[in-house]
C-alpha positions as CSV (number, residue, x, y, z in Angstrom):
1,X,42.9,9.8,-19.4
2,X,42.6,6.4,-17.8
3,X,45.2,4.9,-15.4
4,X,45.4,1.8,-13.2
5,X,46.8,1.8,-9.7
6,X,48.9,-1.1,-8.2
7,X,45.8,-2.9,-7.1
8,X,44.3,-2.9,-10.6
9,X,41.6,-0.3,-9.9
10,X,40.8,2.1,-12.7
11,X,41.1,5.9,-12.3
12,X,39.5,8.1,-15.0
13,X,40.3,11.7,-15.5
14,X,37.0,13.3,-16.8
15,X,38.2,16.5,-18.5
16,X,34.7,17.7,-19.4
17,X,33.1,16.7,-16.1
18,X,35.9,18.3,-14.0
19,X,36.3,15.3,-11.7
20,X,38.3,12.1,-11.0
21,X,36.4,8.8,-10.8
22,X,37.7,5.4,-9.7
23,X,36.4,1.9,-9.9
24,X,35.6,-0.1,-6.8
25,X,34.2,-3.6,-6.1
26,X,30.7,-1.9,-5.8
27,X,30.9,0.3,-8.9
28,X,32.5,3.7,-9.6
29,X,33.1,6.4,-7.1
30,X,33.9,10.1,-7.5
31,X,37.0,11.0,-5.5
32,X,37.9,14.5,-6.6
33,X,35.8,17.4,-8.0
34,X,32.8,16.1,-6.1
35,X,30.0,16.6,-5.8
36,X,28.5,17.7,-9.0
37,X,31.6,18.0,-11.2
38,X,31.2,21.8,-11.4
39,X,34.3,23.6,-12.5
40,X,35.9,26.0,-10.0
41,X,39.0,27.1,-8.2
42,X,38.0,26.1,-4.7
43,X,40.2,23.6,-2.9
44,X,37.6,20.8,-3.5
45,X,37.1,21.7,-7.2
46,X,38.9,21.0,-10.5
47,X,38.8,22.8,-13.8
48,X,39.8,20.8,-16.9
49,X,41.9,18.2,-15.2
50,X,44.1,16.5,-17.8
51,X,46.6,14.2,-15.9
52,X,47.1,12.2,-12.7
53,X,49.9,10.2,-11.3
54,X,50.8,8.3,-8.1
55,X,53.7,8.4,-5.8
56,X,55.2,5.3,-4.1
57,X,52.7,5.6,-1.1
58,X,49.6,5.7,-3.4
59,X,48.9,9.4,-3.1
60,X,47.5,11.0,-6.2
61,X,48.7,14.1,-8.0
62,X,46.2,15.8,-10.4
63,X,47.2,18.4,-13.0
64,X,44.4,21.0,-12.7
65,X,44.9,22.7,-16.1
66,X,42.7,25.8,-16.1
67,X,43.5,26.6,-12.5
68,X,47.3,26.3,-13.3
69,X,48.0,24.1,-10.3
70,X,48.7,20.6,-9.0
71,X,46.4,19.1,-6.4
72,X,47.8,16.3,-4.2
73,X,45.3,13.8,-2.6
74,X,46.6,11.8,0.4
75,X,45.3,8.3,0.7
76,X,44.1,7.4,4.2
77,X,42.8,4.1,5.6
78,X,40.6,4.5,8.6
79,X,38.9,7.9,8.4
80,X,35.8,6.9,6.4
81,X,34.3,10.0,4.7
82,X,36.5,12.6,6.6
83,X,38.2,15.2,4.4
84,X,40.9,17.7,5.4
85,X,42.5,20.5,3.3
86,X,46.1,21.7,3.5
87,X,47.7,24.0,0.9
88,X,51.4,24.1,0.1
89,X,53.4,25.6,-2.8
90,X,55.4,23.9,-5.5
91,X,57.2,25.0,-8.7
92,X,56.0,23.9,-12.1
93,X,59.0,23.0,-14.2
94,X,57.0,23.5,-17.4
95,X,55.7,27.0,-16.7
96,X,58.3,28.1,-14.2
97,X,55.5,29.7,-12.1
98,X,54.5,29.3,-8.5
99,X,51.7,26.7,-8.4
100,X,49.6,25.9,-5.3
101,X,49.5,22.2,-4.3
102,X,46.2,21.3,-2.6
103,X,46.5,18.4,-0.2
104,X,43.3,16.4,0.3
105,X,42.6,13.3,2.4
106,X,40.8,10.5,0.5
107,X,39.7,7.2,1.8
108,X,40.7,3.7,0.9
109,X,37.8,2.1,2.8
110,X,34.5,3.1,1.1
111,X,31.0,3.6,2.4
112,X,27.9,3.3,0.2
113,X,24.2,3.8,0.7
114,X,22.3,0.7,2.1
115,X,20.5,-1.7,-0.2
116,X,16.8,-2.1,0.6
117,X,14.6,-5.0,-0.3
118,X,10.9,-4.9,0.6
119,X,8.8,-8.0,1.3
120,X,6.6,-8.5,-0.6
121,X,8.6,-6.8,-3.3
122,X,6.5,-7.0,-6.5
123,X,4.2,-4.0,-6.6
124,X,3.9,-0.8,-8.6
125,X,1.5,2.1,-8.9
126,X,-0.2,0.4,-11.8
127,X,-0.3,-3.0,-10.0
128,X,-0.5,-2.4,-6.2
129,X,-0.9,-5.0,-3.5
130,X,-4.5,-5.5,-2.5
131,X,-5.7,-5.3,1.1
132,X,-9.3,-5.1,2.4
133,X,-9.8,-2.3,4.9
134,X,-10.6,-4.8,7.7
135,X,-7.2,-6.5,7.2
136,X,-4.0,-5.6,9.0
137,X,-1.3,-4.4,6.7
138,X,2.3,-5.6,7.1
139,X,5.4,-4.9,5.0
140,X,8.9,-6.0,6.1
141,X,12.3,-5.4,4.7
142,X,15.9,-6.6,4.5
143,X,18.7,-4.1,4.5
144,X,22.3,-4.7,3.4
145,X,24.8,-2.2,4.8
146,X,27.8,-1.3,2.5
147,X,30.1,0.5,5.0
148,X,33.1,-1.1,6.7
149,X,33.5,1.5,9.5
150,X,29.9,2.2,10.5
151,X,26.8,0.1,10.9
152,X,24.6,2.8,12.4
153,X,21.6,4.0,10.4
154,X,18.2,5.6,10.8
155,X,15.0,4.3,9.2
156,X,11.8,6.1,8.4
157,X,8.6,5.0,6.8
158,X,6.4,7.5,5.0
159,X,3.0,7.0,3.5
160,X,1.7,9.0,0.5
161,X,-1.7,9.1,-1.0
162,X,-1.7,8.3,-4.7
163,X,-3.7,9.3,-7.8
164,X,-3.6,7.3,-11.0
165,X,-0.3,8.9,-12.0
166,X,1.6,10.1,-8.9
167,X,1.9,10.0,-5.1
168,X,2.4,13.6,-4.0
169,X,0.5,14.0,-0.8
170,X,1.9,12.6,2.5
171,X,-0.4,11.1,5.0
172,X,-0.1,11.6,8.8
173,X,-0.4,8.2,10.4
174,X,-1.9,7.4,13.7
175,X,0.6,7.8,16.5
176,X,0.2,4.1,17.4
177,X,1.9,3.1,14.1
178,X,5.7,2.7,14.5
179,X,7.5,4.1,11.5
180,X,11.2,3.8,12.5
181,X,11.7,0.0,12.2
182,X,12.6,-2.4,9.4
183,X,8.9,-3.5,9.2
184,X,5.7,-1.4,8.9
185,X,2.5,-2.7,10.6
186,X,-0.7,-0.8,10.1
187,X,-3.7,-2.2,11.9
188,X,-7.0,-2.7,10.1
189,X,-9.2,0.3,9.4
190,X,-6.4,2.9,9.9
191,X,-6.0,3.7,6.2
192,X,-9.1,5.0,4.2
193,X,-10.0,3.4,0.9
194,X,-7.5,4.3,-1.8
195,X,-4.0,3.7,-3.2
196,X,-0.9,4.4,-1.2
197,X,2.9,4.5,-1.5
198,X,4.7,3.0,1.5
199,X,8.3,4.3,1.3
200,X,11.2,3.2,3.5
201,X,14.2,5.5,3.6
202,X,17.5,4.3,5.2
203,X,20.2,6.8,6.0
204,X,23.7,6.2,7.4
205,X,23.8,8.0,10.7
206,X,27.4,9.4,10.4
207,X,27.1,10.2,6.7
208,X,23.7,11.7,6.0
209,X,24.4,12.0,2.3
210,X,24.4,8.2,2.1
211,X,20.7,7.4,1.8
212,X,18.5,5.1,-0.2
213,X,14.8,4.3,-0.3
214,X,12.4,1.7,-1.6
215,X,8.6,1.7,-2.0
216,X,5.7,-0.6,-2.0
217,X,2.3,0.3,-3.4
218,X,-1.0,-0.9,-1.8
219,X,-4.6,-0.5,-2.6
220,X,-7.1,-0.5,0.3
221,X,-10.5,-1.8,-0.9
222,X,-13.9,-2.1,0.7
223,X,-14.2,-5.1,3.1
224,X,-17.8,-5.5,2.0
225,X,-21.2,-5.8,3.8
226,X,-22.6,-8.7,5.8
227,X,-26.3,-8.9,4.9
228,X,-28.3,-10.0,8.0
229,X,-32.0,-10.4,7.6
230,X,-32.6,-10.6,11.4
231,X,-30.7,-9.6,14.5
232,X,-27.3,-11.2,15.4
233,X,-26.8,-12.6,11.9
234,X,-29.0,-15.5,12.8
235,X,-29.3,-18.2,10.0
236,X,-32.3,-20.2,11.2
237,X,-35.5,-19.1,12.9
238,X,-38.9,-20.7,13.8
239,X,-42.1,-18.6,13.8
240,X,-45.8,-19.4,14.1
241,X,-48.2,-19.6,11.1
242,X,-50.3,-16.9,12.8
243,X,-47.4,-14.5,13.3
244,X,-46.1,-11.7,11.1
245,X,-42.5,-12.2,10.1
246,X,-40.4,-9.1,9.9
247,X,-37.0,-9.1,8.1
248,X,-34.9,-6.0,8.4
249,X,-31.5,-6.1,6.6
250,X,-31.4,-2.3,6.6
251,X,-31.2,-2.4,10.4
252,X,-29.1,-5.5,11.0
253,X,-26.6,-5.6,8.2
254,X,-23.0,-4.8,9.1
255,X,-20.4,-2.7,7.3
256,X,-17.1,-4.7,7.8
257,X,-15.1,-1.5,7.4
258,X,-16.5,-0.4,10.8
259,X,-18.7,2.3,9.4
260,X,-22.4,2.4,10.4
261,X,-24.5,0.8,7.7
262,X,-26.7,3.3,5.9
263,X,-29.7,1.6,4.5
264,X,-30.7,4.7,2.4
265,X,-27.7,4.1,0.2
266,X,-28.8,0.6,-0.8
267,X,-31.6,-1.1,-2.8
268,X,-33.0,-4.4,-1.6
269,X,-34.7,-7.3,-3.4
270,X,-36.1,-10.5,-1.7
271,X,-36.4,-14.0,-3.1
272,X,-38.1,-17.0,-1.5
273,X,-38.4,-20.8,-2.0
274,X,-39.6,-23.8,-0.2
275,X,-36.4,-25.2,1.1
276,X,-35.5,-28.7,-0.2
277,X,-38.5,-28.7,-2.5
278,X,-38.0,-26.1,-5.2
279,X,-35.4,-23.6,-6.5
280,X,-35.8,-19.9,-6.3
281,X,-38.5,-18.9,-8.9
282,X,-36.9,-17.8,-12.2
283,X,-37.6,-17.2,-15.9
284,X,-34.9,-17.8,-18.4
285,X,-32.3,-17.7,-15.7
286,X,-33.6,-14.4,-14.2
287,X,-34.6,-14.7,-10.6
288,X,-38.1,-13.5,-9.7
289,X,-38.4,-11.5,-6.5
290,X,-40.9,-12.3,-3.8
291,X,-43.3,-9.6,-5.0
292,X,-43.0,-10.2,-8.7
293,X,-46.5,-11.0,-10.1
294,X,-45.0,-13.9,-12.1
295,X,-43.9,-15.4,-8.8
296,X,-47.4,-15.4,-7.4
297,X,-48.6,-17.6,-10.2
298,X,-45.6,-19.9,-10.0
299,X,-46.0,-23.4,-8.4
300,X,-42.8,-22.6,-6.4
301,X,-44.3,-19.4,-4.9
302,X,-43.7,-19.0,-1.1
303,X,-46.8,-16.8,-0.7
304,X,-50.3,-18.2,-0.3
305,X,-53.6,-16.2,-0.3
306,X,-56.8,-16.7,1.5
307,X,-58.6,-14.5,-1.0
308,X,-57.9,-12.5,-4.1
309,X,-55.9,-9.2,-3.9
310,X,-54.7,-9.9,-0.4
311,X,-51.5,-8.1,0.4
312,X,-49.1,-10.5,1.9
313,X,-45.9,-8.4,1.9
314,X,-45.4,-5.0,3.4
315,X,-42.3,-2.8,2.9
316,X,-41.7,-0.5,5.9
317,X,-38.1,0.5,5.7
318,X,-36.4,3.9,5.6
319,X,-38.1,6.6,3.3
320,X,-35.3,6.6,0.7
321,X,-35.2,2.8,0.6
322,X,-38.5,1.3,1.7
323,X,-37.5,-2.2,0.9
324,X,-34.8,-2.1,3.6
325,X,-37.4,-3.8,5.8
326,X,-40.0,-6.3,4.8
327,X,-42.9,-7.9,6.8
328,X,-44.6,-11.1,5.6
329,X,-48.1,-11.1,7.1
330,X,-49.5,-14.0,9.1
331,X,-51.1,-16.9,7.2
332,X,-49.0,-16.1,4.1
333,X,-46.6,-19.0,4.7
334,X,-47.7,-22.6,4.9
335,X,-47.5,-24.4,8.2
336,X,-44.9,-27.2,8.8
337,X,-42.8,-26.0,5.9
338,X,-39.2,-24.6,5.9
339,X,-38.5,-21.6,3.7
340,X,-35.3,-20.1,2.5
341,X,-35.4,-16.3,2.0
342,X,-32.6,-14.5,0.3
343,X,-32.0,-10.7,0.2
344,X,-29.8,-9.2,-2.6
345,X,-28.4,-5.7,-1.8
346,X,-26.8,-3.3,-4.2
347,X,-25.3,0.1,-3.5
348,X,-27.1,3.0,-5.4
349,X,-23.9,4.9,-6.1
350,X,-21.6,2.0,-6.9
351,X,-23.3,-1.0,-8.4
352,X,-20.1,-3.1,-7.9
353,X,-20.8,-3.0,-4.1
354,X,-23.2,-5.9,-3.5
355,X,-24.2,-8.3,-0.7
356,X,-26.4,-11.4,-0.4
357,X,-27.9,-12.8,2.8
358,X,-29.9,-16.0,3.5
359,X,-32.3,-17.1,6.2
360,X,-34.1,-20.4,6.9
361,X,-37.6,-20.0,8.4
362,X,-39.5,-22.9,9.9
363,X,-43.2,-22.2,10.1
364,X,-45.1,-23.8,13.1
365,X,-48.8,-24.3,13.6
366,X,-48.7,-23.0,17.1
367,X,-47.9,-19.4,18.2
368,X,-44.5,-19.7,19.9
369,X,-42.3,-16.8,20.6
370,X,-39.8,-16.6,17.8
371,X,-36.9,-19.0,18.2
372,X,-33.6,-18.1,16.6
373,X,-30.6,-20.3,16.0
374,X,-27.3,-18.5,15.3
């Protein structure tokens, strides 16, 4: 059965669902037989309702068929969400039996769960927002309240660790992270690498059943490695022709995620050219490393020899990655030349993790202390 009230709102008697539903400017609202629409004889339940009507004041009478009774619902204006029960007795002219009339207060001013919009809003588990671990993470929100009598609500952000298909495991955040405001700010290096669900839940304070939530999905990726051949990330140095030149990216490279750099997890290759004169030696587009025999015979080779079979380069890094440190012996570089040396680094376990560093070396005839220019 469907009926309209004096204001044009639709009231639907749902026989099978054991409830009464009405239309509102915000959608449909269950007003009797709630929640769940489960048949029963309690004062808040209906069982096979088949008819409703209004009196002149707008109160509703419901014929509760299986319970053999009539329920009366008083309409109130200001008591949002508050319900009272009062039972009286009336006579059914059809059945000539004593029927209970259940009097219930319903509300003319409605409250609904808040509407949440997260900023940025376009993310999903399959397409999360991307943040490097050395970046601060910030998600804000706008919240629209849909209650005329209460503007008080509580907010709570929660973070869940995600797999490729779900986000089941909650993560306990650092105590410095505030989780009860409309925005969520997580400083750099707080979250480990991985994918996360950032969920904001808003609940009306006076009506805890009015709650809504919205989620953003983020992926925390590696910030990368800064490859430094010498201390302090220096880009230009001067050294003497008679001096050994030691380059140690295994010691001086920096993990931007804040972890200590472990040279044993990386492989290293070095390349050299005379700066401004030649390119890095290569064959068919493949770069030739500084110790490649084909580089020694190249006209663009950095290394010179005073006699055959002389060793000009020594690798003296950590045992699992000896090339993490390289020493070019004295007299191997030409005086009054500027060289550019490049190191290429690749992680043993994850070849997608790579880093490249460069250094300009000016070779002097004298034996000065090494001069560095940051």
